[in-house]
N, C-alpha and C positions, 0 to 999 in steps of 0.2 A: 377858674384861675384863683389862686390863693395869694393874698398879699400878707406876708409875715412882717408885722410892724416892729420898729425898734422897741426893745424892752422898756416897760414903764411908760409907754405912750399914753397920755391922758386923752380920753375921748372928748373932753371939753376944751382941748388946746387949740390955738389958732391953726397950727400945722395940720392937725387932724381934720379940721373944718375945710382947709384948703384942699386936702386930699379928697374928701367927699365931693367938693364942688367940681373938681376935675373929673372924677368918675361919673358924675351926673351928666357929663357931655357925651359919654359913650351910649350910643343908641341901643335900647333893648336890654340894658344891663341893670340888674338890681343887686343889692348887697345884703349880706348877712354877717354879723359880727360874733366872734367867739373869743371870750376872754378867760384865761387861766390865771388865777391868783396864787402864786407860789409863796414860799417862805421868804425868799429874797427878792423876787421881782415879779412883775405882772406881764404876761405875754398875751398879745392880741393878734388874732388872725382875721383878716377881712376877706370874705368870700365874694367874688364877682360871679353872679349867676346869670347865665344867658350864653349867647354865642360870642365867645371871647377869642376865637381863632384869629380875627383880624387885628387884635390889640397887640402891638409889639412889646415883648417883655422888657427890652432895654428902656423904652419910654416910661413904662410903669415903674421900673426899678428906681428911676431918678425922681419919682414924686416924693413930696414931703412925708416923713415918718416911715417910709418903706425900707425895711432891712433886706428882704429877699422876696423873690417871686417864684411860685410853683405853678407850672401849667398842668392842670389836672386832666387825667384820662377819664374815659367814661366809667370805668369800673372802680368801685369803692372810692368814691370821690373824697370822702373825709378821712377814712382810715387807711386808704391805699398807700403803697410805697411808690410814689410817682418819680419820673425821671428828674434827676438833679434835686431831689427832695431830701434835705438834710435836717428836717424837723426832728425833735426828740422822739425817741421810741419808748419813753418811760413816763410814769406819773407817780406821785407820792400820795399816800393816804395813811393818816393816823400814825405817822412816823415810820412807815414801811414803804420802800420803793419797789415798784413793779415795772419791769422793762424786758426788752428782748435780750438783755445780758444778765438778768438776775435769776435766782432760783429760790422758790419758797415751797414748803411742804404744808398742806392743809390736811392733816390727819385728824380724824374725829368720828363722831357718831353720824351715821347716815340718817338716823331718826332719833331725836331726843326721847328717852323713856322716863327715867327717874333721876332725881337730883343726885343721888349717890353716884350713879354712873357718870353723870356730867362732871362732878368734882373729881372723880378718879381719873377721867380722861384729861382734864385741864392740868391736874397735878403732874401726871407723867409727861405731858408736853413741856411744862415748865422745867421739870427735872432734866429734860433732854435738850434744853436750849431753844425750844420752839416758841414762836409768838403768834402763830396762825393756827386756825382749826376750821373744821366744818361741823355744823350742827343743824340738823334738819328739824324745823318746827312745822313746816307746811309740806305735806307729802302727797303729790298727785300720784295716784295708783291706777293701774290698768283695771282692776276690779273695784267696783263701788263698795264691796264688802271688806276690803283690806283696810288696815290702819292708815288713817289719813294725816297723822301727826297731831301733837297737842296744841299747835297753833299759838295764839297770843298768850295762853296760860303759862307756857313754859319760858317765855322770853325773859321776864325779870330775873329768875334764878340763873338762867344761862348767862345773861350779861353780868350779873353780880359775880358769878364764879370766874368769868373771864377776867374781870377787873382784879379779883383776889389773886389770881395766878399769873397776871401779866400778859394775858392774851390780847393782842392788839387788833386783830382782824378775824371775823367769823364769816365764813362763806355760808349763806343761807338762801335756799331757794324760796321764791315767792311765786304765787300763781294768780294773784288778783291784786288790783290796785289798792284795795283796803289794807293789804298786808304792809304796805309802805307806812301808813300812818300808825299801825300797830307797832311796828319796829321803832319808829320815831318816838312814840309815847313811852315804850319800855326803856329806851335809851335815856329819855328825860327822867324817868322815875329812878333810874340807877345812876344818875349823875354823869352820863356819858362814859360809863365804865370801860367801854370797848368800842370797836368799830365794826361795821357790817359791810360785807361785799355781797350785793344782791346777786342771786343766781337765777338765770333763765334756763329751765330744764329743757331737755330734748323734745318733750311733748309740746312745749310752748315756743319753740324756735320760730314758728311762723304765725304766732298769735300777734299780729301786727299792731293791734290796738294796745295790747299790753306793752309791746316794745316801745311804742310812742310815748306812753305814760312814763315808763321807766327812764326813757331817754331824756325826758324834759326835766327830770330832777338831776342835779349835779352834786348832791350831797354824798351819795354812795357810789362807789365804782361797781361795775357789773361784770360778772362772768357769764357768758352766753355759750351754752353747749351746742355742738353741731347737731342738727336734726338727724334722727336715726334712719330716716328713709328718704332723704333728699340729697342733692348733690352738694359738693363743697361750695360751689359758687352760690347756690341758693342760701346756704348757711352764712356765708360771708356777707351777703346782701342783707340778711337779717341783722347782723351786727351793725351794718351801715345804717339801719333804721334807728338804732340807739344814738349813733353819732350824729346823724342828720338832725336829730331833735335837740342836740346840744351836749350830750354826755360823751366825752371822748375817753373817759377812763374805762376802757373796755378790754377784757381778756377773753380770748377765744378758746373754748374747751373741746378737745377731742375725746370721745367716750365710746368709740366703737360703732360700727354700722350694723343695723339689724338685718341679718341674712343668715340662713342656715349654712352658708358657705364657711362661716366661722366656727361651726360645731367642732369640738365639744365646748368651746368657750361661749359665754353668754352672747357676745357680739363679735363681729369681725374687727380685730384690732387695726386701727387706722393711723398709728403713730408715725408712719412714714410721711404723713402730711404735715408734720411739725415744721420742717424747713420750707415747705411750700407756702404755708400760711405766713411765715416770717418773711418770705420773699415777696409775696403779693401785698402784704399789709404791714403796718407798724405796730400791730397788736402783740403783746406777750401771748404765749401759747401755753395752755394748761393741758395736762393729760389726766385721764381718770381711769387708772388700771383696774380698779375694783369693778366698775360697771362694764368694762370691756371684757374681763375674764369671767367674773361672776362665780368663781369657786375658789377653794383653797387647795386645789390640786397642785402637785409638784412633779418635777421631773426626776429621773434617776440620779442626777447630780445633787439632789437634796434641796434645790432652790425652787421655791413656789413660783408658779406661772405668773402670779401678780408681780413678784419681784423681777422676773425676767422681762416682762413687757414694760415695767417701769424703767428699767435700765435701758431698754431700746429707745424709749421716748427721751430719756435724759441725754443719751449719746447723740440723738438727733437734734438736741438743742432746746428741749422743753424748758419753760421758765417757771412752771408751777405744777405741783402734783396734788390732786384731790383724791384722797384715799380713805377707805373705811377701816376704822378700828373700833373695837368694843371690849369693855372689861370682861363680859361674859357672852361671847357670840351666840351661844345656844339660846340665850334669853333675849336677844335683840328682836325688836318688833318689826324691823325691816331689814332685809338682805343680810341676815346673820350668817348664812353659809359662806359668804364671800369676805366677811370682815376678818382682818388680822387681829391677833391678840396683843394686848398692851406690852407683854414681855418681848414681843417681836419688834417693837418700835426701835430700840437701839440698833439692831441688825439692819432694819429697813433703812434707817437714816445713813448708816455707814455704807451700805450697798449703793445708795444714791450718790454718796460722795465719791465712791470709786468710779461710778459711771460719769459723774460730772468732770472728774479729773481726766478721764479718757476723752471727753468732748473738748475740753480746753487744750489738750495736747494735739488733738486733730486740727483744731483751729490754728494753733501755732505752727503745725507742720505745713499746712497749705500756705500760710503767709511766708514761711521760709522759702518754699519752692517758688512762690511768685516773685520773690525778691532776687532770686538767682538769675 
């Protein structure tokens, strides 16, 4: 059971102490507090942990400080969309709002290579009105002989370039807890020039100790990708690991399933699960068309498969697109064959807008028929 407290409730107030005293009378119940400090108000949720079935909701709703009560189901206790649960489905980070009703494009380098390419990418993003990107510094690879990323050595110039060109959020995969401090230090060195969204890649979706460590910090939001060989439920529970440790700023990423049933694409595209994730949880949903398709192949209509599947995900209601671009794809150190060219960015963004307009029209259509 979750008690959503009246905004700006102080934890040292007499009313809050009265609430705790009352809860202490419930046998076998412990509490956990989660606080979100926003620009305008502070929101506090009090989790009652234990067998709460016998606790009447109406009785708890009338306790001091309580604004609303959510009875939690067993699945996805923190991130789940529970019955009569009207808590917000968005969060703000570094001036950018992420929610189930927003849409952001994170176009960029799958792997950082040289400063010149980073600056070229940042500049074209700015010129096309974008404030988010992806930049891979740490690259877990299937082969130990493949390029593993420049790591902390590239962070200062990546962050400096982001600040120079107005990029507010960089999606960056991490594979070890030491990467957290390396990112923090580089941000300090560059005067907080930008923001970072930590990314948990598909290979680490069930690295539970890493999930706990990343979940305990609330400085950076987290994009967690679906595991390529596990069920959707298992992947959603991996996201719940992050939230159960305290970080609720979580985005769930779909990047295709590893199976030869998807051939000739790199993975079997799973973007039909966009509305499923939004129905089961309050997380925004990201799609990764580059790693789903894995090539620059196109259809007879002249549209690249990457753009086709992107549109499919957007029409299904996706809130974020993580996509590979590169100034010179043939020279990319990682996944060059699937990277889009910078000159294709305007078309890609306009194509996304067309798909987004189709989605909003479909939402309006269903509302109109429901009202009749």
